C-alpha positions as CSV (number, residue, x, y, z in Angstrom):
1,X,-46.3,12.7,-27.8
2,X,-48.9,15.4,-27.2
3,X,-52.1,14.7,-25.5
4,X,-55.5,16.2,-26.5
5,X,-58.3,15.9,-24.2
6,X,-61.5,16.9,-26.3
7,X,-65.2,17.7,-25.5
8,X,-64.5,18.1,-21.7
9,X,-66.5,20.0,-19.2
10,X,-63.7,22.0,-17.8
11,X,-64.1,23.1,-14.2
12,X,-61.8,26.0,-13.5
13,X,-61.9,29.2,-11.4
14,X,-65.7,29.4,-10.8
15,X,-66.6,28.3,-14.4
16,X,-67.7,25.2,-16.2
17,X,-67.3,25.3,-19.9
18,X,-66.9,22.7,-22.9
19,X,-63.7,22.8,-24.5
20,X,-60.4,21.0,-25.3
21,X,-57.0,21.0,-23.6
22,X,-53.8,20.3,-25.3
23,X,-50.8,19.0,-23.3
24,X,-47.1,19.2,-24.3
25,X,-43.8,18.7,-22.3
26,X,-45.6,18.3,-19.0
27,X,-47.6,21.5,-19.1
28,X,-51.0,22.8,-20.6
29,X,-50.2,24.3,-24.0
30,X,-53.5,25.4,-24.9
31,X,-57.2,25.7,-23.7
32,X,-60.0,26.4,-26.1
33,X,-63.8,26.4,-26.3
34,X,-63.3,25.7,-30.0
35,X,-62.1,22.4,-31.4
36,X,-58.3,21.9,-31.3
37,X,-57.0,20.0,-34.4
38,X,-55.3,16.9,-33.7
39,X,-52.1,15.9,-35.5
40,X,-51.1,12.3,-36.4
41,X,-49.0,11.7,-33.3
42,X,-51.4,13.2,-30.7
43,X,-52.7,10.9,-28.0
44,X,-56.5,11.9,-28.1
45,X,-58.8,11.5,-25.2
46,X,-62.6,11.9,-25.9
47,X,-64.1,13.3,-22.7
48,X,-67.6,14.1,-23.8
49,X,-70.0,13.8,-20.9
50,X,-67.0,14.1,-18.3
51,X,-65.8,16.7,-16.0
52,X,-62.1,17.8,-16.2
53,X,-60.7,19.3,-12.9
54,X,-57.4,20.4,-11.6
55,X,-55.8,17.6,-9.8
56,X,-56.4,17.4,-5.8
57,X,-53.6,18.8,-3.8
58,X,-54.0,17.2,-0.4
59,X,-52.1,19.4,2.2
60,X,-52.1,16.7,5.0
61,X,-51.2,13.1,4.6
62,X,-49.3,10.3,6.7
63,X,-47.8,7.8,4.3
64,X,-45.8,6.1,7.0
65,X,-42.5,6.2,5.4
66,X,-39.9,5.4,6.8
67,X,-40.3,3.2,9.6
68,X,-44.0,2.3,9.5
69,X,-44.3,0.9,6.1
70,X,-46.3,-2.2,7.3
71,X,-49.3,0.4,7.4
72,X,-48.3,2.1,4.0
73,X,-45.5,3.6,2.1
74,X,-44.9,6.5,-0.3
75,X,-44.9,3.7,-3.1
76,X,-48.2,2.3,-2.2
77,X,-50.2,5.4,-1.0
78,X,-49.2,7.7,-3.8
79,X,-50.7,5.0,-6.1
80,X,-53.8,5.2,-4.0
81,X,-53.7,8.9,-4.3
82,X,-53.6,9.2,-8.1
83,X,-56.5,6.6,-8.4
84,X,-58.6,9.1,-6.3
85,X,-57.4,12.0,-8.5
86,X,-54.8,13.4,-6.1
87,X,-51.9,14.5,-8.0
88,X,-49.9,16.3,-5.2
89,X,-49.5,15.6,-1.4
90,X,-47.8,16.9,1.5
91,X,-46.6,14.6,4.2
92,X,-46.4,14.9,7.7
93,X,-43.1,14.4,9.9
94,X,-44.2,11.8,12.6
95,X,-42.4,8.9,11.0
96,X,-39.7,6.7,12.4
97,X,-37.3,8.4,12.6
98,X,-39.1,11.7,13.1
99,X,-38.4,14.4,10.6
100,X,-36.5,16.7,12.9
101,X,-33.4,17.4,11.0
102,X,-32.8,18.6,7.4
103,X,-30.9,15.6,6.6
104,X,-33.7,13.3,7.5
105,X,-36.1,15.7,5.7
106,X,-34.1,15.4,2.3
107,X,-34.1,11.5,2.7
108,X,-37.8,11.7,2.4
109,X,-37.4,13.9,-0.6
110,X,-35.3,11.4,-2.2
111,X,-37.3,8.5,-1.4
112,X,-40.4,10.3,-3.0
113,X,-38.3,11.1,-6.2
114,X,-37.8,7.4,-6.7
115,X,-41.1,6.0,-5.6
116,X,-44.0,8.4,-5.6
117,X,-46.4,8.5,-8.7
118,X,-47.7,11.9,-7.4
119,X,-46.0,15.1,-6.9
120,X,-44.9,15.7,-3.3
121,X,-43.6,17.9,-0.6
122,X,-42.9,17.1,3.0
123,X,-43.1,19.1,6.3
124,X,-40.2,19.9,8.6
125,X,-41.1,18.6,12.2
126,X,-40.8,20.6,15.1
127,X,-39.9,19.4,18.8
128,X,-39.0,21.3,21.9
129,X,-35.5,21.4,21.1
130,X,-34.7,21.6,17.3
131,X,-35.3,25.3,16.5
132,X,-32.1,25.7,14.8
133,X,-32.9,22.9,12.3
134,X,-36.2,24.5,11.8
135,X,-34.8,27.8,10.9
136,X,-32.7,26.1,8.0
137,X,-35.8,25.2,6.1
138,X,-35.8,26.6,2.5
139,X,-39.5,28.1,2.2
140,X,-39.0,27.6,-1.7
141,X,-38.6,23.8,-1.4
142,X,-40.6,22.8,1.7
143,X,-44.4,23.3,2.2
144,X,-44.0,24.2,5.9
145,X,-43.3,23.4,9.4
146,X,-45.5,21.1,11.4
147,X,-46.1,21.5,15.1
148,X,-48.2,19.2,17.3
149,X,-49.8,21.1,20.0
150,X,-51.7,18.1,21.1
151,X,-49.8,14.6,21.3
152,X,-51.0,12.4,18.4
153,X,-49.2,9.5,16.5
154,X,-45.6,9.9,17.0
155,X,-45.6,11.6,20.2
156,X,-44.1,15.0,18.8
157,X,-45.9,17.2,21.3
158,X,-44.5,20.9,21.6
159,X,-45.5,22.1,24.9
160,X,-42.7,24.5,26.0
161,X,-44.3,28.0,25.9
162,X,-40.8,29.5,25.3
163,X,-40.0,27.3,22.5
164,X,-43.5,28.0,20.9
165,X,-42.9,31.7,21.1
166,X,-39.5,31.4,19.5
167,X,-40.9,29.2,16.6
168,X,-43.7,31.5,15.9
169,X,-41.7,34.6,16.1
170,X,-38.7,33.5,14.1
171,X,-39.9,31.0,11.5
172,X,-40.4,32.4,8.0
173,X,-42.1,29.1,6.8
174,X,-45.8,28.5,7.0
175,X,-46.6,26.7,10.4
176,X,-49.1,24.0,10.2
177,X,-50.5,22.8,13.7
178,X,-52.3,20.0,15.2
179,X,-54.4,22.1,17.7
180,X,-55.7,20.2,20.9
181,X,-54.9,21.0,24.4
182,X,-53.0,17.9,26.0
183,X,-53.7,18.7,29.4
184,X,-57.5,18.8,29.0
185,X,-57.4,15.6,27.0
186,X,-55.3,14.0,29.7
187,X,-57.8,15.1,32.4
188,X,-60.7,13.9,30.3
189,X,-59.0,10.6,29.6
190,X,-58.4,9.9,33.5
191,X,-62.1,10.4,34.1
192,X,-63.0,7.8,31.6
193,X,-60.2,5.5,32.2
194,X,-61.1,5.1,35.8
195,X,-64.6,4.2,35.0
196,X,-64.1,1.8,32.2
197,X,-60.4,0.7,32.1
198,X,-58.8,0.3,28.6
199,X,-62.2,-0.5,27.0
200,X,-63.7,3.0,27.1
201,X,-66.7,3.1,24.8
202,X,-65.8,4.8,21.6
203,X,-68.7,7.2,21.9
204,X,-66.6,9.0,24.4
205,X,-63.8,9.9,22.2
206,X,-65.2,13.3,21.4
207,X,-65.6,13.7,25.0
208,X,-62.1,12.9,25.8
209,X,-60.7,14.8,22.8
210,X,-63.1,17.6,23.4
211,X,-64.6,20.6,21.9
212,X,-62.9,22.7,24.8
213,X,-59.6,21.1,24.1
214,X,-59.6,22.0,20.5
215,X,-61.0,25.5,21.1
216,X,-58.6,26.6,23.6
217,X,-55.5,25.2,22.0
218,X,-56.5,27.1,18.7
219,X,-57.4,30.2,20.6
220,X,-53.9,30.2,21.9
221,X,-52.2,29.5,18.6
222,X,-54.2,32.1,16.8
223,X,-53.1,34.8,19.6
224,X,-49.5,33.8,19.0
225,X,-49.7,34.1,15.4
226,X,-51.3,37.3,15.5
227,X,-48.6,38.6,17.9
228,X,-45.8,37.7,15.7
229,X,-47.7,38.0,12.4
230,X,-46.9,34.3,11.5
231,X,-48.3,32.5,8.6
232,X,-50.5,29.8,10.6
233,X,-52.4,27.2,9.1
234,X,-54.8,25.2,11.4
235,X,-55.3,21.7,10.3
236,X,-58.4,19.2,10.5
237,X,-60.7,21.6,12.5
238,X,-63.4,19.7,14.0
239,X,-65.7,22.0,16.0
240,X,-68.4,24.7,15.1
241,X,-66.8,26.9,18.1
242,X,-63.5,27.2,16.5
243,X,-64.8,28.9,13.6
244,X,-65.2,32.2,15.4
245,X,-61.4,32.5,15.4
246,X,-61.3,32.8,11.6
247,X,-61.9,35.5,9.1
248,X,-63.7,35.6,5.7
249,X,-63.4,39.3,5.0
250,X,-60.1,39.2,3.2
251,X,-58.9,37.3,0.0
252,X,-57.0,34.1,0.8
253,X,-53.9,35.4,-0.6
254,X,-53.7,38.0,2.0
255,X,-54.7,35.9,4.9
256,X,-52.1,35.2,7.6
257,X,-54.3,32.8,9.4
258,X,-56.0,29.9,7.5
259,X,-58.0,26.6,8.3
260,X,-58.4,23.2,7.0
261,X,-61.2,20.8,7.3
262,X,-60.9,17.1,6.5
263,X,-63.4,15.0,4.5
264,X,-64.2,12.6,7.5
265,X,-65.3,15.8,9.5
266,X,-67.6,16.7,6.8
267,X,-69.0,13.3,6.1
268,X,-69.4,11.4,9.7
269,X,-70.8,12.5,13.1
270,X,-70.8,11.1,16.5
271,X,-73.9,9.0,15.7
272,X,-71.6,6.9,13.5
273,X,-69.4,5.5,16.2
274,X,-72.0,2.9,16.9
275,X,-71.6,1.6,13.4
276,X,-68.0,2.0,12.7
277,X,-66.4,1.8,16.2
278,X,-62.7,2.7,16.3
279,X,-62.4,2.6,12.6
280,X,-63.6,6.2,12.7
281,X,-61.4,7.1,15.5
282,X,-59.6,10.1,14.6
283,X,-57.4,12.9,16.4
284,X,-59.2,15.5,16.5
285,X,-62.4,13.3,17.1
286,X,-65.6,13.4,14.8
287,X,-68.0,15.3,16.9
288,X,-71.6,16.4,16.7
289,X,-73.8,16.7,13.5
290,X,-74.0,20.4,14.2
291,X,-70.3,20.6,14.3
292,X,-70.0,18.7,10.8
293,X,-72.8,21.1,9.4
294,X,-71.1,24.3,10.7
295,X,-67.8,23.1,9.3
296,X,-69.2,22.9,5.7
297,X,-71.2,26.1,6.2
298,X,-67.7,27.6,7.2
299,X,-66.2,26.1,4.1
300,X,-68.7,27.6,1.9
301,X,-68.5,31.1,3.5
302,X,-64.9,31.3,3.2
303,X,-63.9,30.9,6.8
304,X,-62.2,27.7,6.1
305,X,-60.0,27.6,3.2
306,X,-59.1,24.0,2.2
307,X,-60.1,20.3,2.3
308,X,-57.8,17.6,3.0
309,X,-57.8,14.0,4.2
310,X,-55.2,13.6,7.1
311,X,-54.9,10.2,5.4
312,X,-53.5,8.0,8.2
313,X,-53.5,4.2,7.5
314,X,-53.3,1.5,10.1
315,X,-53.7,-2.3,9.8
316,X,-57.2,-3.5,10.4
317,X,-55.8,-5.4,13.4
318,X,-54.6,-2.4,14.9
319,X,-57.7,-0.5,14.5
320,X,-59.9,-3.2,15.9
321,X,-58.3,-3.1,19.3
322,X,-60.1,-1.8,22.4
323,X,-60.4,2.0,22.7
324,X,-57.0,2.7,24.4
325,X,-55.0,0.3,22.2
326,X,-56.6,1.3,18.9
327,X,-54.5,3.9,16.9
328,X,-56.2,7.1,15.7
329,X,-56.5,7.7,12.0
330,X,-57.8,6.1,8.8
331,X,-57.1,5.8,5.0
332,X,-58.9,8.4,2.9
333,X,-56.7,9.7,0.0
334,X,-58.3,7.4,-2.7
335,X,-61.9,8.5,-2.0
336,X,-61.7,12.3,-0.8
337,X,-62.6,13.7,-4.3
338,X,-65.4,11.4,-5.0
339,X,-66.7,12.0,-1.4
340,X,-66.5,15.8,-1.8
341,X,-68.3,15.7,-5.4
342,X,-71.1,13.9,-3.7
343,X,-71.3,16.1,-0.8
344,X,-71.4,19.0,-3.3
345,X,-74.0,17.4,-5.2
346,X,-76.4,16.7,-2.1
347,X,-75.9,20.3,-1.2
348,X,-76.7,21.7,-4.6
349,X,-73.1,23.2,-5.1
350,X,-71.3,23.0,-8.4
351,X,-68.1,21.2,-9.0
352,X,-66.3,24.6,-9.2
353,X,-66.7,24.6,-5.4
354,X,-64.8,21.1,-5.0
355,X,-62.0,22.4,-7.5
356,X,-61.8,25.5,-5.4
357,X,-61.3,23.9,-2.1
358,X,-59.2,21.0,-3.1
359,X,-57.0,22.7,-5.7
360,X,-57.1,26.5,-6.4
361,X,-57.1,27.4,-2.6
362,X,-54.4,25.0,-1.6
363,X,-52.3,26.3,-4.3
364,X,-52.9,29.9,-3.4
365,X,-52.5,29.1,0.5
366,X,-49.2,27.4,0.1
367,X,-47.9,29.7,-2.9
368,X,-47.5,26.6,-4.9
369,X,-45.7,27.4,-8.3
370,X,-47.7,26.7,-11.5
371,X,-50.2,24.1,-10.2
372,X,-53.7,24.1,-8.8
373,X,-55.5,25.5,-11.9
374,X,-56.3,24.7,-15.5
375,X,-54.4,27.3,-17.2
376,X,-52.0,27.6,-20.1
377,X,-48.3,27.3,-18.9
378,X,-49.3,25.4,-15.8
379,X,-48.2,21.8,-15.2
380,X,-51.0,19.3,-16.6
381,X,-52.1,17.8,-13.3
382,X,-55.5,17.0,-14.2
383,X,-58.3,14.5,-13.3
384,X,-61.2,13.3,-15.5
385,X,-64.3,12.5,-13.6
386,X,-67.5,10.6,-14.9
387,X,-70.5,12.0,-13.1
388,X,-72.9,9.0,-14.2
389,X,-71.1,5.7,-13.3
390,X,-72.1,4.8,-9.8
391,X,-69.6,2.5,-7.9
392,X,-69.3,0.8,-4.7
393,X,-66.1,0.8,-2.5
394,X,-65.1,-2.8,-1.8
395,X,-62.1,-4.6,-0.8
396,X,-61.5,-5.4,-4.5
397,X,-60.8,-2.0,-5.4
398,X,-59.2,-0.4,-2.4
399,X,-55.6,0.4,-3.1
400,X,-54.4,1.3,0.4
401,X,-51.8,-1.1,1.6
402,X,-53.7,-1.4,4.7
403,X,-56.5,-2.9,2.6
404,X,-59.7,-1.3,4.3
405,X,-61.5,2.0,4.1
406,X,-64.0,3.6,6.3
407,X,-66.1,4.1,3.0
408,X,-66.3,0.4,2.4
409,X,-69.8,-0.5,1.1
410,X,-70.5,3.3,0.3
411,X,-71.7,3.9,-3.3
412,X,-70.5,7.1,-4.8
413,X,-72.2,8.8,-8.0
414,X,-68.8,10.1,-9.3
415,X,-65.8,8.0,-10.6
416,X,-62.3,8.9,-11.3
417,X,-61.7,7.8,-15.0
418,X,-58.2,9.3,-15.6
419,X,-55.5,11.2,-13.6
420,X,-52.8,13.0,-15.4
421,X,-49.6,14.0,-13.3
422,X,-47.2,16.5,-15.1
423,X,-49.0,15.7,-18.3
424,X,-48.6,11.9,-18.1
425,X,-51.7,9.7,-17.8
426,X,-50.8,7.8,-14.6
427,X,-54.2,6.2,-13.8
428,X,-57.0,5.1,-16.3
429,X,-60.0,3.0,-15.2
430,X,-58.2,1.1,-12.8
431,X,-54.9,0.7,-14.4
432,X,-51.6,2.5,-13.2
433,X,-48.7,3.9,-15.4
434,X,-45.6,2.9,-13.4
435,X,-43.1,4.4,-15.8
436,X,-42.8,7.9,-14.4
437,X,-42.5,9.7,-10.9
438,X,-44.0,12.9,-9.6
439,X,-42.0,16.0,-9.1
440,X,-41.0,18.0,-5.9
441,X,-43.4,20.8,-5.4
442,X,-41.9,24.4,-5.5
443,X,-43.1,27.4,-3.6
444,X,-42.9,31.1,-4.2
445,X,-43.8,33.3,-1.2
446,X,-44.2,36.3,-3.5
447,X,-47.2,34.9,-5.7
């Protein structure tokens, strides 16, 4: 059966125009500003007054599978993702076991092929002693290699200078980094721990995981990438100061060094710790309002290239521990698109900005084959948004396995009505279609 989406406000490549989209055999067959005639067996969607965007591609999630599935799994979190308009995700290697061999990596792909409602890719993990496994990574089938330059969930810190130099000089894959200086963090932590013990006030989290720790680590990584002409992608940037290390004077497809910002670093600031406590404890930390505003400005000006979530669920019992015992991270993938739509509205930006930073640019940066745009011949990964149906996040509509959200109680003005993955309607106003699974993303370094 073909699907015909009629009368949509199509958001694509800097333009918004009213038109029809015909979907056949998983792909977009035709886009027209003129009405497309419907045949008898078509499934027709009247999208009058709704916006049709390319599905979100989230380049940084932690779906906790395998080994930590009491927090979330590929099955549960991919369903939360499509409910939020996220049609593709790239998942991190700090699971149990850690994804440090090609065999373990392929096991994750097999699991996703059987259980994910969204399209998927997985990062190969780096350690101080698995270089040979890293070099086996197929850059046409794997999104990249993840290197932790600051210890985070999973303790995969790569801190051997010789190892880092070899990874940056010999790896053909995109290298994505968690960038914080561990020695500075430990020094800061010692200071506050001596003063407060395990119950350090959460407001000191951005002082422990400080601006300086972020800047020094990112500065070293950028220098190393420039030395070896490495494709470097810096994840979840959190400070205004780091922006000076990035460029906006060349097209994204020509950049060798790129940057990501996450929704929580664009939404919250350090003044929110008093209200939310450890529930907004992330690594890197949420910092000052001036950092938040500078990051959004850097995103608008092209110094930062993509928006992601760093979706990292923990149970509420884990998060509500004292500072030292409370893990960092939180669930976001169901609410990232509507949050960005609201931020764009607040700042007077069109939805083309959201489509660019959450779909087009991610596809360009990772060289994803036939996704990220509303184009004839591309996979029909699409999300239909109602801009006039306010709704409030509550325990009744949260789909994360952990059952909570830092956005609980927040009213959003935009609502995801439909999500299509590979041409199939997988989400419609609260209902999921469990009948199909997503596909493995493919990459072409030449596009």
